[in-house]
C-alpha positions as CSV (number, residue, x, y, z in Angstrom):
1,M,-75.1,233.6,136.3
2,D,-75.0,230.1,134.8
3,H,-76.4,230.2,131.3
4,V,-75.9,228.1,128.2
5,G,-76.8,230.0,125.1
6,R,-77.9,228.4,122.0
7,F,-77.1,229.4,118.4
8,E,-80.7,228.8,117.5
9,S,-81.8,231.6,119.9
10,I,-78.6,233.6,120.1
11,D,-80.2,237.1,120.0
12,D,-82.7,236.2,122.8
13,D,-80.0,234.6,124.9
14,F,-77.6,237.5,124.4
15,A,-80.4,239.9,125.5
16,E,-81.0,237.8,128.6
17,V,-77.4,237.9,129.6
18,T,-77.0,241.7,129.0
19,Q,-80.2,242.4,131.0
20,H,-78.9,240.1,133.9
21,L,-75.7,242.1,133.9
22,G,-77.7,245.4,134.1
23,L,-76.7,246.5,130.7
24,G,-80.2,246.6,129.2
25,V,-81.0,245.2,125.8
26,L,-78.0,245.6,123.5
27,P,-77.7,244.6,119.9
28,L,-75.5,241.6,119.3
29,P,-72.6,242.8,117.1
30,R,-72.2,240.9,113.8
31,R,-68.6,240.4,112.7
32,N,-67.0,238.4,109.9
33,T,-70.3,237.5,108.4
34,S,-70.7,236.1,104.9
35,G,-73.6,236.8,102.6
36,P,-76.5,234.5,102.0
37,S,-75.5,231.1,100.7
38,E,-77.3,228.2,99.1
39,P,-78.1,225.6,101.8
40,L,-76.5,222.2,101.3
41,A,-79.2,220.0,99.8
42,V,-79.7,216.7,101.7
43,R,-79.3,214.9,98.3
44,D,-75.8,216.3,98.0
45,I,-74.5,214.3,101.0
46,T,-74.7,210.7,102.0
47,V,-74.9,210.0,105.8
48,T,-74.7,206.3,106.6
49,D,-76.1,204.6,109.6
50,A,-72.5,204.2,110.8
51,D,-72.0,208.0,110.4
52,R,-75.2,208.6,112.5
53,S,-74.0,206.2,115.1
54,V,-70.6,208.1,115.4
55,L,-72.4,211.5,115.6
56,H,-74.8,210.3,118.2
57,E,-72.1,208.8,120.3
58,R,-69.9,211.8,120.0
59,Y,-72.6,214.4,120.8
60,A,-74.9,212.3,123.2
61,R,-73.8,214.2,126.3
62,D,-74.3,217.6,124.7
63,D,-77.7,216.5,123.4
64,D,-78.7,215.4,126.8
65,L,-77.5,218.6,128.5
66,L,-79.1,220.8,125.9
67,G,-82.3,218.9,125.9
68,Y,-82.5,218.1,122.2
69,P,-85.2,215.6,121.4
70,Q,-84.0,212.1,120.5
71,H,-85.5,212.2,117.0
72,L,-83.6,215.4,116.1
73,R,-80.2,214.6,117.4
74,C,-78.6,213.2,114.3
75,E,-80.4,215.5,112.0
76,L,-79.1,218.6,113.9
77,A,-75.6,217.3,113.9
78,V,-75.7,216.6,110.1
79,T,-77.5,219.7,108.9
80,G,-76.0,222.2,111.3
């Protein structure tokens, strides 16, 4: 099975893989988790055009392979 899972849909992707392996739907174990945290506010960081350019260049191949829309690429890289 060739499958690229995404963090954004990790539970669904894990279920797809376990079903493909004939294991049924299993819960994805959670290990080493932290509690809720305050999200980093956009105003707390400064991302310059040069930063965006570096991020786009560094992750362009991944973005293409994973099908991220062009308008989200830098935003996803910056905000996680």
